C-alpha positions in Angstrom: 81.3 -204.2 47.9 81.1 -207.4 45.9 81.7 -206.8 42.2 83.0 -203.3 42.8 85.5 -202.2 40.2 88.9 -201.5 41.9 89.8 -197.9 41.8 93.5 -197.9 42.8 96.3 -199.3 40.8 97.4 -201.2 43.9 94.1 -203.1 44.1 94.2 -203.8 40.4 97.6 -205.4 40.8 96.5 -207.4 43.9 93.6 -208.9 42.1 95.7 -209.8 39.1 98.5 -211.4 41.2 96.0 -213.4 43.3 94.3 -214.6 40.1 97.3 -215.4 37.9 100.4 -215.3 40.0 103.3 -212.8 40.2 103.7 -210.2 37.5 106.9 -208.9 35.9 108.6 -205.8 37.2 108.2 -204.3 33.7 104.5 -204.9 33.8 104.3 -203.3 37.3 106.3 -200.3 36.3 104.6 -199.7 32.9 101.1 -199.8 34.3 102.0 -197.7 37.4 103.7 -195.0 35.3 100.9 -195.0 32.7 98.4 -194.3 35.5 100.7 -191.8 37.2 101.3 -189.6 34.2 97.8 -189.8 32.8 96.2 -188.0 35.7 98.6 -185.3 37.0 101.2 -182.7 36.3 104.1 -184.0 38.4 106.5 -181.2 37.6 107.7 -178.2 39.7 107.7 -177.3 43.4 104.0 -178.2 43.7 104.4 -181.6 42.1 106.7 -184.5 42.8 110.0 -183.5 41.2 111.7 -180.7 39.4 113.5 -181.3 36.1 116.4 -179.3 34.6 114.3 -177.1 32.3 112.3 -175.9 35.3 115.5 -175.1 37.3 116.8 -172.6 34.7 116.0 -171.3 31.2 119.7 -171.7 30.5 119.3 -175.4 30.2 116.9 -175.3 27.3 118.7 -172.3 25.7 121.9 -174.2 25.5 120.2 -177.3 24.1 118.8 -175.0 21.4 122.2 -173.5 20.8 123.7 -177.0 20.4 121.0 -178.0 17.9 121.4 -174.7 15.9 125.1 -175.1 15.8 125.1 -178.7 14.4 122.3 -177.7 12.0 124.4 -174.8 10.7 127.5 -176.9 10.2 125.4 -179.6 8.5 124.6 -177.0 5.8 121.3 -175.6 7.0 119.1 -178.4 5.6 115.4 -177.4 5.0 112.3 -179.1 6.3 113.9 -179.8 9.6 111.8 -181.1 12.5 112.3 -180.6 16.3 111.2 -183.7 18.2 110.9 -183.9 21.9 110.2 -187.1 23.8 108.1 -186.5 27.0 108.3 -182.7 26.9 107.0 -182.1 30.4 105.2 -178.7 30.4 106.9 -177.6 27.2 109.4 -175.5 29.1 112.5 -177.0 27.5 111.1 -176.8 24.0 110.0 -173.1 24.5 113.5 -172.1 25.6 115.3 -174.2 23.0 113.1 -172.9 20.1 113.7 -169.3 21.2 117.5 -169.9 21.2 117.3 -171.7 17.8 115.3 -168.9 16.2 118.1 -166.4 17.1 120.3 -168.5 14.8 117.9 -168.8 11.9 116.5 -172.2 12.8 112.7 -172.5 12.8 111.8 -176.1 12.7 108.4 -177.8 12.8 107.7 -179.0 16.3 106.6 -182.5 17.3 106.0 -183.8 20.8 105.9 -187.5 21.7 103.4 -187.4 24.6 100.6 -189.7 25.7 99.2 -187.8 28.7 96.2 -185.6 27.8 96.8 -183.4 30.8 100.4 -182.7 29.9 99.5 -182.2 26.2 97.4 -179.2 27.3 100.3 -177.6 29.2 102.6 -178.3 26.2 100.2 -176.7 23.8 100.0 -173.6 25.9 103.8 -173.4 25.9 104.2 -174.2 22.2 100.9 -173.7 20.3 102.2 -175.0 17.0 103.3 -178.4 18.3 102.0 -181.5 16.6 101.5 -184.5 19.0 102.4 -188.1 18.6 101.8 -191.2 20.7 105.2 -192.7 19.7 107.9 -192.2 17.1 106.3 -194.2 14.4 104.1 -191.3 13.2 106.9 -188.7 13.0 107.4 -187.2 9.5 109.8 -188.8 7.2 110.5 -185.8 4.9 113.5 -184.1 6.5 116.2 -184.2 9.2 115.1 -184.7 12.8 116.5 -182.8 15.8 115.5 -185.1 18.7 115.7 -184.2 22.4 114.8 -186.5 25.3 115.3 -185.1 28.8 114.4 -187.5 31.6 112.4 -189.7 29.3 114.3 -193.0 29.2 114.5 -193.3 33.0 110.7 -193.8 33.3 110.5 -196.7 30.8 109.8 -200.1 32.3 112.8 -202.2 33.3 113.4 -206.0 33.7 115.5 -207.4 36.5 117.2 -210.8 36.6 118.4 -212.3 39.9 120.9 -215.1 40.5 119.3 -217.6 42.8 120.6 -220.9 44.1 118.9 -222.6 41.1 120.4 -220.2 38.5 119.1 -217.0 37.0 115.5 -216.1 37.3 113.4 -213.0 36.4 112.6 -210.8 39.4 108.8 -210.7 39.7 106.3 -208.8 41.9 104.2 -211.0 44.2 102.3 -210.6 47.4 102.7 -211.3 51.1 99.3 -210.6 52.4 98.4 -207.3 50.9 102.0 -206.2 50.6 103.9 -206.2 47.3 107.2 -208.1 47.4 109.9 -209.2 45.0 109.9 -213.0 44.2 112.0 -215.0 41.8 110.2 -216.3 38.8 110.1 -220.1 38.1 111.5 -220.0 34.5 115.3 -220.4 34.0 116.8 -217.2 32.5 120.5 -218.2 32.2 120.2 -218.0 28.4 119.5 -214.2 28.7 122.9 -213.6 30.1 126.4 -214.1 28.6 128.1 -217.3 29.7 130.7 -215.5 31.9 127.8 -214.2 34.1 126.2 -217.6 34.7 128.3 -218.2 37.9 127.8 -214.8 39.5 127.3 -214.6 43.2 123.9 -215.6 44.5 121.7 -212.5 45.0 123.4 -210.6 42.1 120.8 -208.5 40.2 121.2 -207.5 36.5 118.9 -204.7 35.2 117.9 -204.3 31.6 115.6 -201.9 29.8 114.3 -203.3 26.5 112.0 -200.4 26.1 114.9 -197.9 26.2 116.9 -200.0 23.8 113.9 -200.0 21.4 113.5 -196.3 21.5 117.2 -195.6 20.9 117.3 -198.1 18.1 114.3 -196.4 16.4 115.9 -193.0 16.9 119.2 -194.2 15.4 117.4 -195.8 12.4 115.6 -192.5 11.8 118.8 -190.5 11.9 120.5 -192.9 9.6 117.7 -192.7 7.1 116.6 -189.0 7.4 119.7 -187.2 8.7 119.7 -185.2 11.9 121.0 -185.4 15.5 119.7 -186.4 19.0 120.4 -185.5 22.6 119.3 -188.0 25.3 119.7 -186.6 28.8 119.0 -188.5 31.9 120.4 -189.8 35.2 122.4 -192.9 34.6 125.7 -194.7 34.3 128.3 -195.7 31.7 130.0 -198.5 33.5 127.4 -201.4 33.2 127.0 -201.9 36.9 125.0 -204.6 38.6 122.2 -204.1 41.2 118.8 -202.7 41.4 118.4 -198.9 40.7 114.6 -198.9 40.8 113.3 -195.9 42.8 110.1 -194.0 43.4 109.6 -190.3 44.0 106.6 -188.5 45.5 106.4 -184.9 46.7 110.2 -184.5 46.2 110.9 -187.5 48.5 112.1 -191.0 47.7 109.4 -193.5 48.7 109.1 -197.3 48.6 108.4 -198.3 44.9 105.7 -200.7 46.2 104.0 -198.2 48.6 101.6 -196.6 46.2 101.7 -197.8 42.5 100.2 -195.2 40.2 100.7 -192.4 42.7 104.6 -192.0 42.5 107.0 -191.7 39.7 108.9 -195.0 39.1 112.3 -194.7 37.5 115.6 -196.5 37.1 119.1 -195.4 36.1 119.8 -195.4 32.4 122.5 -197.7 31.1 124.1 -195.4 28.6 126.9 -197.9 27.7 124.3 -200.4 26.4 122.4 -197.7 24.6 125.5 -196.5 22.9 126.1 -200.0 21.6 122.5 -200.2 20.4 122.8 -196.9 18.5 126.1 -197.8 16.8 124.6 -201.1 15.6 122.2 -198.9 13.5 125.2 -197.2 11.8 124.8 -193.7 13.3 127.5 -191.7 14.8 127.7 -191.9 18.6 129.1 -188.5 19.5 129.8 -189.5 23.1 128.3 -189.6 26.5 129.3 -186.7 28.8 128.3 -185.8 32.3 125.7 -183.0 32.3 128.1 -180.7 34.2 130.9 -181.0 31.8 128.6 -180.8 28.8 126.9 -177.6 30.0 130.3 -176.1 30.9 131.6 -176.8 27.4 128.5 -175.0 26.0 129.2 -172.0 28.1 126.8 -172.1 31.0 129.2 -170.3 33.3 129.6 -167.3 30.9 125.8 -167.3 30.3 125.2 -167.2 34.0 127.6 -164.2 34.4 126.0 -162.4 31.5 122.5 -162.8 32.9 123.7 -161.8 36.4 125.1 -158.6 35.0 121.9 -157.9 33.1 119.7 -158.6 36.2 121.9 -158.3 39.3 118.9 -158.6 41.6 118.7 -162.3 40.5 122.4 -163.0 40.8 122.1 -165.4 43.7 119.2 -167.3 42.1 121.0 -167.6 38.8 124.2 -168.9 40.4 122.2 -171.4 42.6 120.4 -172.7 39.4 123.7 -173.1 37.6 125.2 -175.0 40.5 122.3 -177.3 40.7 122.7 -178.2 37.0 126.5 -178.6 37.0 127.8 -179.3 40.5 129.3 -182.7 41.0 127.2 -183.3 44.1 123.9 -182.2 42.5 123.0 -183.0 38.9 126.3 -182.4 37.3 127.8 -186.0 37.6 124.8 -188.3 38.0 123.1 -186.9 34.9 124.6 -187.8 31.5 124.2 -186.4 28.0 124.4 -188.8 25.0 124.7 -187.4 21.5 123.9 -189.1 18.3 124.1 -187.9 14.7 123.6 -189.1 11.1 126.8 -190.6 9.7 127.6 -187.7 7.5 126.7 -184.9 9.9 129.3 -183.0 11.9 130.4 -183.8 15.4 128.4 -182.0 18.1 129.8 -179.6 20.6 130.5 -180.6 24.2 131.6 -184.2 23.7 135.3 -183.7 23.5 137.6 -185.4 20.9 
């Protein structure tokens, strides 16, 4: 066994921690999710979780309608690009593009995706899609219509914890072979505003620099190139404290330390912070609505009724899917929709005001 290359992500982490000491939670999450997404299709009933586009075609269709509407009211600019971040199996894009086409919008399609396995599924769904590893290679020659559904929640987070000695970064260490949280040895008080320095011992503050960087880049692109963006994820708008890290495997929540690289690691998205990041780049923050209210404003209930009348044999299934998307005790309240647009573009539907 001596000299054998470790095959599991857990063993790689154990060797690293034993050799160099505790690692950051961001490192743990980034490496775990990179391995997780590179080797599997996690979506659907046979995978680990089901996302909104897989629940009902109405979700993607209404996103396409929103994009077509704002594009029409912006004056039908040419050379427009549809960009999706982490497009899953391509289901959302396929439904949205079909809806857009009915309103005269036929954009070039760009997918930001690093998983070779998922790229194959996406190419089957949308054969003309162009692939990108990140936003830096997106075209600069026209407005961007950007969609990110359950993309930000999987980006690596940092956690700071208030200890008896002040604020420290929450790290991942070992007790025997088990991964455990430990406090780092470097003071981190300067990373927090002065009014937080005397928070109660044990208080945890979560940040996601990766999500802030993505939103900053999106906002900068919109300010420069025109266009609009929808970022949809489970999250909060009240800047709460506490750890929101979770892991899902086979549709069940599991211990995030149980099997790194074999479960999807996510955290709630802090939409209040991301709105501030976007506005600092001089784009219009259209608002952050709950998914239920946003879909209702776009007409999901009328759409459900129309589909039920057209195919009454699927009435129960259609109503169940609608409820899963908009009900307060399902996805309707926990999931949020944040809209952004170029400064001189019109306001988007569904955000009130």
